[in-house]
Backbone as CSV, one residue per row, in Angstrom:
resi,resn,N_x,N_y,N_z,CA_x,CA_y,CA_z,C_x,C_y,C_z
1,UNK,0.937,-1.022,-0.038,0.001,0.000,0.058,0.797,1.220,-0.123
2,UNK,1.897,1.197,0.772,2.784,2.241,0.787,3.363,2.792,-0.556
3,UNK,3.788,1.712,-1.225,4.327,1.875,-2.597,3.290,2.604,-3.644
4,UNK,2.127,2.146,-3.579,0.906,2.697,-4.188,0.756,4.172,-3.949
5,UNK,0.804,4.454,-2.731,0.565,6.002,-2.446,1.573,6.860,-2.901
6,UNK,2.724,6.445,-2.873,3.986,7.248,-3.266,3.872,7.434,-4.957
7,UNK,3.422,6.525,-5.640,3.438,6.747,-7.106,2.193,7.597,-7.549
8,UNK,1.175,7.434,-6.719,-0.042,8.431,-7.098,0.092,9.754,-6.655
9,UNK,0.956,9.984,-5.673,1.071,11.437,-5.120,2.044,12.221,-6.042
10,UNK,3.098,11.597,-6.449,4.066,12.267,-7.136,4.058,11.915,-8.611
11,UNK,3.938,13.037,-9.680,3.990,12.719,-11.044,5.155,12.119,-11.586
12,UNK,4.954,11.258,-12.631,6.046,10.615,-13.275,6.963,11.578,-13.937
13,UNK,8.218,10.985,-14.396,9.083,11.788,-15.132,8.496,12.509,-16.399
14,UNK,7.654,11.509,-17.175,7.234,11.992,-18.314,6.127,13.224,-18.290
15,UNK,5.413,13.193,-17.236,4.444,14.316,-16.939,5.239,15.464,-16.444
16,UNK,6.304,15.319,-15.787,7.068,16.525,-15.479,7.643,17.188,-16.757
17,UNK,8.256,16.336,-17.548,8.919,16.873,-18.878,7.618,17.475,-19.702
18,UNK,6.494,16.859,-19.792,5.371,17.460,-20.521,4.897,18.768,-19.937
19,UNK,4.910,18.840,-18.734,4.622,20.017,-18.037,5.576,21.121,-18.281
20,UNK,6.806,20.796,-18.370,7.787,21.933,-18.660,7.814,22.403,-19.847
21,UNK,7.538,21.505,-21.039,7.133,21.727,-22.216,6.012,22.548,-22.503
22,UNK,4.907,22.387,-22.083,3.788,23.088,-21.938,4.041,24.431,-21.311
23,UNK,4.496,24.496,-20.313,4.877,25.850,-19.494,5.747,26.688,-20.496
24,UNK,6.988,25.949,-21.115,7.716,26.772,-21.958,6.923,27.369,-23.065
25,UNK,6.288,26.612,-23.988,5.541,27.137,-25.044,4.436,28.178,-24.562
26,UNK,3.790,28.117,-23.640,2.887,29.019,-23.033,3.556,30.415,-22.669
27,UNK,4.756,30.159,-22.160,5.463,31.413,-21.638,5.983,32.096,-23.055
28,UNK,6.491,31.340,-23.771,7.075,31.813,-25.202,5.947,32.627,-26.003
29,UNK,4.551,32.078,-25.970,3.415,32.707,-26.681,3.238,33.946,-25.854
30,UNK,3.095,33.935,-24.728,2.768,35.118,-23.898,3.734,36.073,-24.012
31,UNK,4.992,35.897,-24.071,6.266,36.689,-24.318,6.147,37.403,-25.700
32,UNK,5.738,36.575,-26.658,5.630,37.001,-28.099,4.473,37.991,-28.195
33,UNK,3.260,37.668,-27.541,2.159,38.617,-27.419,2.550,40.068,-26.846
34,UNK,3.207,39.776,-25.613,3.464,41.028,-24.939,4.345,41.999,-25.905
35,UNK,5.393,41.336,-26.437,6.501,42.208,-27.375,5.663,42.827,-28.403
36,UNK,4.769,42.077,-29.090,4.105,42.626,-30.072,2.939,43.790,-29.763
37,UNK,2.461,43.351,-28.521,1.628,44.637,-27.886,2.476,45.950,-27.700
38,UNK,3.641,45.796,-27.224,4.445,46.948,-26.833,4.982,47.620,-28.090
39,UNK,5.278,46.759,-29.100,5.755,47.313,-30.522,4.605,48.032,-31.070
40,UNK,3.334,47.561,-31.060,2.115,48.017,-31.635,1.997,49.459,-30.857
41,UNK,2.048,49.549,-29.558,1.858,50.954,-28.933,2.935,51.698,-29.348
42,UNK,4.148,51.452,-29.367,5.225,52.349,-29.826,5.071,52.829,-31.282
43,UNK,4.582,51.916,-32.169,4.243,52.355,-33.474,3.191,53.483,-33.360
44,UNK,2.235,53.345,-33.006,0.999,54.331,-32.679,1.675,55.711,-32.098
45,UNK,2.365,55.488,-30.991,3.085,56.839,-30.412,3.838,57.460,-31.398
46,UNK,4.745,56.796,-32.258,5.573,57.450,-33.060,4.842,57.915,-34.461
47,UNK,3.828,57.289,-34.591,2.966,57.971,-35.846,2.202,59.255,-35.378
48,UNK,1.793,59.212,-34.048,1.070,60.364,-33.444,2.176,61.648,-33.365
49,UNK,3.335,61.223,-32.808,4.404,62.235,-32.731,4.786,62.752,-34.206
50,UNK,4.751,61.846,-35.200,5.113,62.523,-36.430,4.215,63.447,-37.050
51,UNK,2.872,62.941,-36.929,1.650,63.784,-37.258,1.778,65.268,-36.457
52,UNK,2.079,65.267,-35.203,2.170,66.381,-34.370,3.333,67.309,-34.895
53,UNK,4.388,66.576,-35.276,5.549,67.216,-35.731,5.213,68.038,-37.110
54,UNK,4.579,67.348,-38.119,4.230,67.922,-39.235,3.383,69.050,-38.903
55,UNK,2.219,69.011,-38.281,1.388,70.072,-37.933,2.185,71.227,-37.284
56,UNK,3.005,71.065,-36.448,3.896,72.085,-35.835,4.793,72.776,-36.771
57,UNK,5.313,71.994,-37.889,6.327,72.409,-38.801,5.411,73.282,-39.731
58,UNK,4.168,72.851,-40.295,3.473,73.560,-41.161,3.027,74.995,-40.569
59,UNK,2.646,74.905,-39.276,2.288,76.179,-38.499,3.459,76.968,-38.238
60,UNK,4.496,76.694,-38.074,5.718,77.311,-38.020,6.171,77.985,-39.136
61,UNK,5.994,77.522,-40.325,6.362,77.974,-41.757,5.265,78.866,-41.999
């Protein structure tokens, strides 16, 4: 009975490896999404600043 309790309470090596792989893939997808979101926001900010610079330059000239 004691041997059966030990095997059911701790996951096998295969399950641990699978969990690490799933965790790594999920973290990679989340990181890629976060980088894309930051890049998208940076692009919008640069476009807005460029438009503001054009408007300022036209008014100054």
